[in-house]
N, C-alpha and C positions, 0 to 999 in steps of 0.2 A: 519241895514239890510233892513228896509223898504225903505230907500232911494235907496239902491242898487237894489232892485227889481223894483222900479219905473223906474230907469234908464235902467235896462235890458229889460223892455218892448219895449224900442225904439231901443236898440243897440245889445242885445244878448238874444232874446226870447228863442232860442233853448237851450242854456246853462242854462238859468233860469228854464226852464221846467224840465230839467234833475235833477237839484238840488232839485226842489220842489217834484219831484216824489220820491226821496229818503226820504225827510222829511214827505211826505204824509203818508207813511207806518211805520214811526218810532214812537214808543210809547213815551209818554211825560217823562217817567222816566225809568232808568235802574233798574235791579233787586234789587239793594241795596237801591233804593229810591222809588220804586213803591208803590202805595197805597195798603194796605193790611187790611184785617179784621180778627177778632177772632171769633171762634165758641162760641156762647153764652152758658152759663151754662145750662145744661139740653138738649142741642141739640146733634145730632149724626153727626159726621164728616164722609164724604164719599169721595172716589176718584174713578173716572171713566176714562177708557182709551178713548183718543180722539186725533186723528191726530198724533199718535205716542208718546203722552205725557199723563200726568195725569191731569184731571180736578178736582180741590178741591172744596168742598162745604159743607154745613151743612143742616140738616133736623131737624126742630125745631117745636115741636107740644105742645099744652097746656097739662098740667098735668092731666086734667080731662079725664075720659074715654070717649070712643065714637070716631067716625070718624069726624075729623075736615076738613072743606073745604080747599083744597090745593091751595096755591098761590105761584107762582114763582116770585123771585126777580132777575131782570136782569140788570146788570150794563152796562155802556157804554164804549166808547173808553178810555183806560187808567184807568178805574175805578176798583172797586172790591166789594166784598160782604160788606166791611166796609162802603160803601156808604149808606147802608140801615140799619145801626145800630138802629136808632130811629124808623123807620117805621116798621122794623121786630119786635121789642119789643112791639110796639103798636098793631100790628096785632095778635101776639100770645096771648097777654093779652085779646084780644077781641074774642078769640076762633078760630083763624085760624092756620093752619099748614103752615109754610113757608119753602120753599126750595130755598136756595141761592147758587150761584156757581160763580167761577172765570173762565173766558175764558182762553185758552192757552196764555202764556206769560203775564198774568195778575194776580194780587194778589198772592195767595198762590199756584197757579197752575204751572205746569212745562212749560219749554220753548216749544213754538209751532214750526211748520215746518220752520219758518223764524228766529228762535233764540229768545233770551231774549228781544231784543230791537225792533223787528219788527213783525207786524201782518197785517191782513186785515179783512174786515168785514165778509168774508166767514168763517174765523176761529171762529168768535163769533156765527155765525149761526150753525156751526157744534157742538159747545158746547151746544147750545140749543137743538139740535137734540138728543145728547146722554143722556141729562138729561130727556128729554121727553120720551125717550125709557125706562129709568129706572123707572120714577115715574108716568108717564101717564098724561092724559089730566087734566089740572088744572081748578079750579073754576075761578081763576083770574090770571092776570099777572101785576106786578108793574115794570115798566122799565124806565130807565133813558137814555136820549140821544140816542146813537146808539143802545142801548139795546131795544128801542122801535122797531126799524127796524129789528134787528136780531131775536127778539122773534116772531114777526108776520111772517117773512119769515120761521123761523124754524118750527112753528106750521103748516103753510101751506104745507111745504115740508113733514111734518109728517102726512098729510091727516087728520088733526084734523078739525072737524066742529067748526070753530071759532065763529059761531053765539052764541054758548053757553058759551063763555069765556068772562069775563069782563076785559078790558084793562085799566089800569091807566098809562098814558104816561107822564112822567115828562121831560120837556124841550126836546121834541122829535127831533131827527135828521131825516130829511125826505129822505136823500140820493139823488141819481141822480146827474146830472151835476149841478143843481141849489144848492142843499144842500152842495156839496163839494166846489163849488166856494165860497159860502158865509162863510163856516167854515174856509177855507184857507185864504180868504180875511180878516178875523178877525185878522190874524197873520201878513200877509204881503200883500201888494197890488198886485193883480193878474189881469193884463190887458188882453184884448181879444187875443192878439198875443201869450202871454205866455200860456193862458188857452187852446187855440185850439191845442197847441202842447202837453200840459200836459195830456189832456184827453186820447189820444191813448196810451201814455206811461203807464199811470195808468191802463188802461184796459188790456193792454198786460201783465203787471206784475201780476195783480190779476186774470186774466182769466175770467173776467165778464164785460159786458157792464154796464157802470155807471147807465144808465136809467133802467136797469133790477134790480139794487140794490137800490130800492127806495120804499117809501110809497105812492108816488103820484099815481101810477098806480094800487094800491091795492083797490079793492072794499070791504070795511070792513063793514059788517052789524052788527057786535057785538056792545054791549054797550061799549063806550069809554069815559074816562075822560082824557082830555088834560090839564095839568097844565103847563103854560108857562109864564115866566116873560117878561115884556115889555122891559127890559134892557138886555136880554140875547144876548151876543155878538157872541159866536160860532154858535148858532142856533137861528136866528132871530125870533122874536115873530110872524111875519107874516106867517111863516111856520106852526106853531101850529094853528093859526087862519084859515089858508087855509084847513088844515085837518079837523078841526071841522065843517067847512062849507061843505066839500065834503062828509063826512060820515053821513048817515042818523040818526044814534043813538049816535052821539058824542056830548059832551058838553065841553065848554072851561072855565077853571078857570084862569083868568088873574091875575098875581101878579105884584107887583112893589118892587124894591129894593132887590130882591133875586138873580138876575143874573142867571147863569147857574147851579151852584152847591148848593146854599143855599136853593133851593126848597127841597132838600133831608133832611134838618134838621129843617124845619119850622113846628111848632106844628099845625098851621091851615091847612097846606097842608097834613100832616099826618092824621089829623082828617077827612079831606074831602075824602082822599083815603079810609080810613076805612069805612066811611059811604057809599061811592060809591060801594064798594065790597059787602056791606050788602043789597043793594037795590034789 
């Protein structure tokens, strides 16, 4: 497939752009193979109406009485609540209340407006919106990949004063033309002739300008911890470093050997996230 797209850059960029536009919005696994999580023992399962379907999630608080600080766990493209199995347990054991949820067409949620196999980033933002309306402004957000982008935009759309929210972003996807080009390029080679045709197709299908669906243009004064692996292929390390340099209250935890998804299961990362939320 890589050699085919390399050749298409020269001889068939229009056709290649149309094929990539279809792949762009296609989730990495169908409903029978998609990533799923389970509600932890002692948690409360909820379902919320969103975009004509149900958003599934769980609300998990420590057994001790008293109000625990609320933390949202927000998965990325093709992910699920199961991505945060270890982080969620660590946070609840440390006295936090966690709310985790699956976006439409992800995890245990129902099919979104584009069916079981397709979605777009706006669907993830809308899921963030309905959870925010139900549970309110959080103390913190722990988000992976596109979840970093969807959670920030969702909170901003909800008129939340994000300066009081602590954000832990694991392998953040920055969005915009730069982010999409690098992520797609990790799968197939995308030359300039294909990409210049792909952008308007993707924007027309999703109904949003790519550069409006981005973290680059967001001025985020909130405390931010960015955990990014130097070997992350879908979301290159330089993107996380650029965000850490652009935001005044951001810090970068650089890792090696964890790639894009192992950051979710690494004990050192989980411990750093917990400590960051407590600062």
